[in-house]
SEDRENPA-778978 format. One record per residue (C-alpha): x, y, z. Coordinates in steps of 0.02 Angstrom, whole numbers, plus 50000, padded with zeros to 5 digits. Layout:
<nodes>
XYZ...
</nodes>
This chain:
<nodes>
504554932651512504874915951426503604905451334503694889351433501994881351417501704879751229501484861751170502434857551014501374857150856501314838150845500884836451029499544849751013498764841350861498804824350946497974831851098496574839350994496294823250898496184813051059494984825551134493854824550981493924805550982493374805251164491984817451125491424806650979491314791051088490324800351219489124807151090488844790151011488484782751181487144796051211486414794251035486934811550975487234813850789489114816550778488944823850603488234839550682489784841750790491284837650681491614831050507492374814150548492174803650392493284809750252492504797950124490674800450167489414800150025487604805750028487044787750050486634788650236484784789450285484124807250276482414814250315481424814050154480054824650080478414815850043478544807649872476954816149816477704833249847477614844049693478864856049620478074870249718478394861649885480184857949836480514876049788479724882049949480884870850049482374876249946481974894649972481744891450158483514884550158484144900250072483314911150205484144901150343485804902150250485694921050252485464920550442486924908350462485884893550527486934881650427486514865250516484674867950479485124872750300486024856050277484514846250338483304855450223484404854650068484714836150096482814833950088482724844649931484104834449850483184818149883481574825349813482444829949651483254812649653481544804449662480994814749514482554810149415482974828649395484864827749378485124846149337484274852149496485144838449596486814845449538486294863149580485674858749755487234848549793488264863849746487264874349870487434860550000489324861549978489254880050020488334876150182489624862950229490984875650192490184887750314490204873950446492034870350411491594852750356492804852750211492724834150174490824834250157490914850250055492134842249933491164825849925489474833349878490324845249756491184830749667489514821749662488744837249583490084837749448489854819049414487994821749387488374835349260489654824349172488384810349159487384820549036488724815548913488544831348811489974842348755489854859848828489514867048656487934856648641487254860248815485794871948845486024888848926485224882149086486434867449093487904879049065487274890649201487204876349327488944870349276489614887949301488764889049471489584872749525491274879249465491004894949568490674884249721492234873749688493264889749677492574895349846493084878649922494824879749847495094897549909494444893650083495644878950097497164888750043497264884949856497084902249777497954897049616496734882649591495284894149637495834906649505495894893249369494184886849421493394904149421494144907849251493264892149187491664898349271491824915049182492044906449014490544895249048489424909849100489994919048943489484904148837487804903848926487604922548889487344925549075488094942549112487654942349298488594926049315490084933249220490144947849340490034936649493491434925349432492534940249390492284947049566492794929849629494344930149519494854946649600494824938149770495984924649706497164937549631497194946549797497564930449892499004927149771499714944449805499274950349629498384966049685498544975749523497774961149429496364961249555496094979849526496144977649338494834963849346493694973849460493874989349352493234978749207491764973449318491424991449367491304996849186489994983349154489024987749312488925006349268487685002049131486614990749241485204994549362485504992649548485644974449602486474963949737487904959349619488174977849581488294981649767489534967249789490584972249638490754990349693491174984849870492544973049811493294986349700493244998649845494094986149959495504983049834495755001649807495895003849995497194990150008498314998649880498105015549965496865024149848495745029149993494735043149914494195032749765493865018049879492735028149991491705034649844491405016949778490975010149950489715024149977488905019449811488875001149863488115005550031486745016049950486255001549836486284988949979485185000250086483995003449942483804984649908483794980450095485304968750090485844967450274487404956950242488024968750107487654983750218488674976150359490154971350249490214988650171490134997350340491654987250395492604992950241492115011050271492745009050449494385002550380494545017850269494195029450415495545020550514496785021850370496415040550368496755041250556494935045850593494795033550736493135039550807492285037650638493055020350620492385015050790490655021450744490615011050585491174995250675489954997750818488525000250695488914983350617488884974950788487194983050822486294979150659487124964450570486204947750563487874939150534488914933150682490464932050571490284950150516489974955550695491564946650746492554955050605491894971850660492364968350841494124963050792494354979150694493614988950837494874980750953496314985450837495705003450837495535004251026497314997751041497905010950916497195024851023497695016351187495965014651262496584999751360495084996551474493874995751328495104985251229495304972551369493424971351395493114968651209494494955751194493634945151327492054945051221492974940651062493974926051132492564913251152491734918450989493334915550892493724899150981492074891450925492304894650739492814880250624494474881850535494524891350370495674903850286494604918350348494594911750526496484909150525496764927350478495494933150607496444923550740498084931550684497234948550687496664945050865498404939050917499174955050850498034965850958498334955051111500214956051084500174974951079499144975151239500364963451324501874973651269501024989451335500844980451503498964982951505498214976751669497604958851656498114957451473498514939851411500304934451430501424931651280501364913051322499464913051310499514922451145500814910351079499654895751119498304904451017499494906450870500154888550885498364882350872498134893750722499644885550639498794868650658497154875550591498054881850436498864864750415497204855850437496434864850288498024863850185498234882750175500104884950155500024903850141499084905350305500264892650385501764903250331500984918650409500564909750571502274901450587503174917850561502024926650684502394913350813504244916450784503974935050814503174931050983504714921351034505724936250973504804947551097505304935951240507114935451179507094916651148508174919150997508544901250943506724895550949506184911450860507524908550728506984890550701505154895450675505634909950563506734899050454505334886150437504124899950385505414906750264505764889850184503904887250156503704904950086505114902149962504534884749911502754890949881503334906949794502554919649911503804934149907502544946249987502674935550145504474929750123505234947050142504414948850314505264933250377506924937550292506834953950387506374945050548507814932850524508994947550501508414955250665508644938650757510384935650688510894953350735510274950550913511354935050922512904944250862512964936650687513184953050592513704945250426512224933350433511074947750477511704958050330511424943350213509634941150276509244959750264510014960450090508854946450034507364955650108507804971450011508034961449849506334953449876505544970549905506294977049743505554962349649503844965449728503824984549708501994988549673501274972249741501624976749922499924974450002499404964050151498364948450116497394951250276495804960150219495564971050374497394976050396497964991650304499694990150230500915002650305502475007050206503195016250356503005001050469503304986350352504504992350217505505007750263506285000050421507004985650318508054997750215508595008650360509054994150473510134986850334511035003550311511305004450499512094987150497513214991250349513835007250432513725001950613514745012650733516025006050855516804994450727518134996550595517815008750452516555001350330517304993750174517035001750005515884987149964514804991050115514795009650076514255006349897512904994549958512295007150088512195020449952511255008549839510055003749979509625021750022509345025849838508225010549825507245016949975507005033649887506285024349736505205013449847504515029049931504035036149762503255019649710502245020049870501785038349841501115034549668500435017449721501225009849568502955005149508503115018449375504935023249383506225016049265507825016249370509545013949293511265016149373512045032849325513835034949390514005053649413515835054249357515295049949181514335066049152514945078849281516715078349350516395094049453514955087649559514945079149729513475068949789512965069449972511845056250050511225060850225510375045650303509275047950456509355033350578508515032250749510125034650847511225044650727511425053750563512515045050434513245054450286514015046350132515045057750020515425053649839516795064449764517345063949580518645050649542518805045849726518255031849839516715034449946516915041850119515705042550265515495049850437514235047850577513495061750683512815056750855511155065750841509545056150872508145056450744506925065950857508215079450893508615081550709506795082150658506355094850793507755106450735507235104950553505435108950599505965124550697507095130150555505685128350430504515138350542505725152750569506515154250397504845158850316504545173950429505365189950364505465198150535506425183850616508285180550610508375166550740508395154350593510275157750580510815147750732509735133150676510425134150499512195133850566511835118850678511105109150532512635113750427513765107050565512835090550568512735088350380514305096150307515595101950434516555085450429516625085850238517325103550219519135098150199518775084750071517605096149973518905110049974520285098749907519175091849767518725109049698516945103349657515725116549597514075107849624513375098849776512015086349733510975080749881509985064549889508985070350039508125059450167506505061950263506195079150339507795086150264506855087850100505815101950178507335113150201508255122050059510075116450069510575133149991510125141650156511305131450265512585143150345514365138950395514545154050511515235165250374514155162550221512705152850151513035136750056512375144449895513775157349906515055143249889514225130049780512885126549653511555116149738510415102949663509285089149727508825072349656507715058549726508985046249659510445046549538509635031349458508265042849388509395055549306509355057749116511075065949092510885079448960511235098148956509935111148908510155118448734509945137348748509735140448562507935142148500507325142148680505435144048693504365144948848502545140348875502035150449027500385149649120499735157649278498345164549385498205181849459496395180949515495705171749666494995154849616494215139949704494515146949877496325151849844496925169749860497435180949715499245181249656499395199349599501235198349550501055183549432500645194449281502245204449312503205188049328502585181549160502985198349077504755197549146504965180249070504265185648903505475200348898506945188148909506325172748813505055170248672503485164548763501685159248738500675165248888499085157548959498405169449091496865167349202495385161549097496555155348962497475144449088496385129049086496865110849086496225109048908497185123948840498805118948927498715101648851498245108548681499735120348672500965106948728500255095448595500365108348457502175114048476503825109648556504185119648714505835115248799505275125248952503565125349036503315138549172501775137849284501435151849410499955146749514499435139849682500015122149708500165110349854501505097249883501015083850007501575066550063499885060649995499705059949807497845064049820498295080749903499675085549780499055096849640499215113349547497775125349519497095130549349495675142549309494385128749298495055114349401496515106249489497825095949400498175080849510499895073249512499355057349422498815068049274500495076549248501285063649135499855063449010499535082149020501325087448984501675074148855501895079848675501395066648548502765072748432504105071948567505205057348605506415055248748507705065848656506445080248641505605079248811505235094948912506935100648972506375111549116504765113149215504635128349328503295128549464503175145749542502055150249692501835132149747502205126649925502415111250033500995107050152501265113850326501395101350467501805087250346503555080450382503615071750213502735085050110504215087549994503945069749935502525077149832503755089349754504895075049706503375065749641502855080049527504635081849465504685063549418502895062049354502995077249241504315068649135505395084449126507265082149140507355095849273506125104649386506305121149477505005123249613504705132949773504615125349947503535139950001502525152949907503115171149895501725182649837502915197049809503745206749669505365198149722504735182649631504495192349470506225199949487506995182949524506185174849373506755188749259508545186049315508365167149303507785167249121509075180249073510435168949142509645153949057509865161648884511505170548915512885157348912513195138848912512925137549099512195122649188510465124649262511235123449436512385138249394510915148049324509905145249482511365149849596511765166149506509925171149508509815167549695511415177149731510765192149635509245192749748510245188949907511405203749875509925215749865509745222450044507865222650021507825203949987509325197050081508245186650199508135168350142506245169450132506475177849962507885168149877508005151349968506375142349923506905138949744507565121249724508205112249570507685093949560508345081449434509645084649301510695099849351511715101049189
</nodes>
């Protein structure tokens, strides 16, 4: 379906202006006050006649009226608020009270902002600032009360600037407010302005700065009694933590905020926090809980805006779980509510949120869903709203979204024109967090039109932008959870697919090198996303420079095929494609993982051979000619859950032919060989059941085997605490650290840990826990061994947690298990491993292979369940 009935932007704006002009004439003819309908006079001053308080009114009457206005403000009766505060302003004017005039005008500006009357809001705010300037005193000589009012006015100006799309100006203004509150020794004001600063940072895409600022606020609030500002500060911190993926911490803070808001009976804060808790439930895929939170807001909130936000999020959730009838019914309720709101940054993003849900309903062919043309009209109007308030960031979003609607109807040239306009604006206003989306969209559009070179150029720019952003990849829309899998990963994979596209001539070496670089960059981006911070220092490491006997294999999973890039020593890159769809590959890998861990089953063999055929069969000749000894895999997706050593060529396992190692990326490798002389091991483990985990009765035997081969310090059971482990690492240099305990590797950092006697060591604690103050990079832990750990079942990307631990621990190499083996075979394996480690100048990959072969050749342990789970990650030398 084509979009045929969308007016151009200029025509649409002209139409709206003419309609408002006609409405204005009609209202004037009937004597209606036009000011209550639309802000029409951009230069209006507060000189028009306003209802006045009686001149004899005292201060008490004025304060009563002012407080009445505040009550109405809380219930969103903003027109009435304006009338009352105009009266209060005149009363203070009659008394010659300039300070209170300035304060009330600041509040009046807030009411105008809520009405979307931006001109009036700006006018009264400027008048407020002029009144304060007329005091003629330098800030240093002003009283604390004067400074407090000045800071309040600055806070209001920041709100106006943010609402009209000037987050950089808002940030500068709120920083001035913070300094002024500090000078006035008003800590509550300081906290409020810092919370405001965090909103500006978030709008600018500086999410880590926002978190840092709110963490500072949280530390101040911890020492304070419960208050509305404490509830707001905790809620804002929780919201920012959610947006960067730290869901568990976010939920804890939001629950604290909710408890305070309920205790102090703050209905608006309660509602806002319930929405955020619903967003967390949705991010955790608990859709029923999310719906309950949103529905509660609709039932109890006194705020129409918050009810609308809750309904929009409820609609998103219903669309997620495909409850189409309920979604269509709710969308009909939302539409008129949204249409009646005045333009503001928040409203623009709510309209885009609504358009996204409607688009998904239309694409799913829901009965009676709006057409794409109707949705496009909504977005075109949203573009004009963003323009009307001067919000360039919102305009960029809306323009690009409109382009994506034309993309869905295959109107490529119009979609491309809109996308390029959005992209030009994004680049000129330095908004890379939005720019990459439209670079990606432009790449898709050019590909659809057959311009492959143009598409590759656009995709390449998108990837470069993503690499610049790294840890600042968070959506600016407050109720939309950022999804790495939906908004980042496809950019990399689609570029690789273009570079290696089938049915054309063989890719050039330049394209092969770029494809390899892109997939390595994706691996790093995945780890950044896993840790929720850009913590990895990546540097190119050409493998030929430090191991001339190793080949690197890059399997790349694409929706329609498997691509493999092979890097052999001193040779050009080669590649081959296997026509196996992603779903078929993933299903086989899942079955292989399920069968290989059951001792009584041997049906894993056919699956192992099929996976070998897909991954390696076409490379056998080249590998044989090169005489390489080590295969280094940079594995992709679900392939990380399978030990490559257990692949079978029909005659023998891969480990019987080659040393095998894994690395998340060659860019992370510190090339250095382990020095066997003066080798010392710090070993720790648990044999007893702890914290709901079963006993590991063979761990003591395992640690004894190690000690019999290598000088070791042993921390067993009660001695194996977080504190003791850190203390021993601090006190001496241990090239090898061996930990035999329960551990879990997951695609979620919060669920990746190892167990100690007294606690769990989370992945984000590894770097500080294993760091020796006396060690430098040349003396870092050479080898970390994690025995008895396992990857989470049912988690396709669980091995990402294993890679994460390997990187976070700071060790050059990590040996870990993909599944746990509570058996004396583990103790026997480790004894052989450490004996090999001290025996000769072998690489770690050779040591691991010989140890695995020794177990494999024992008839009692020939099944892969015993020898295959051990994987070497990182430096294999």
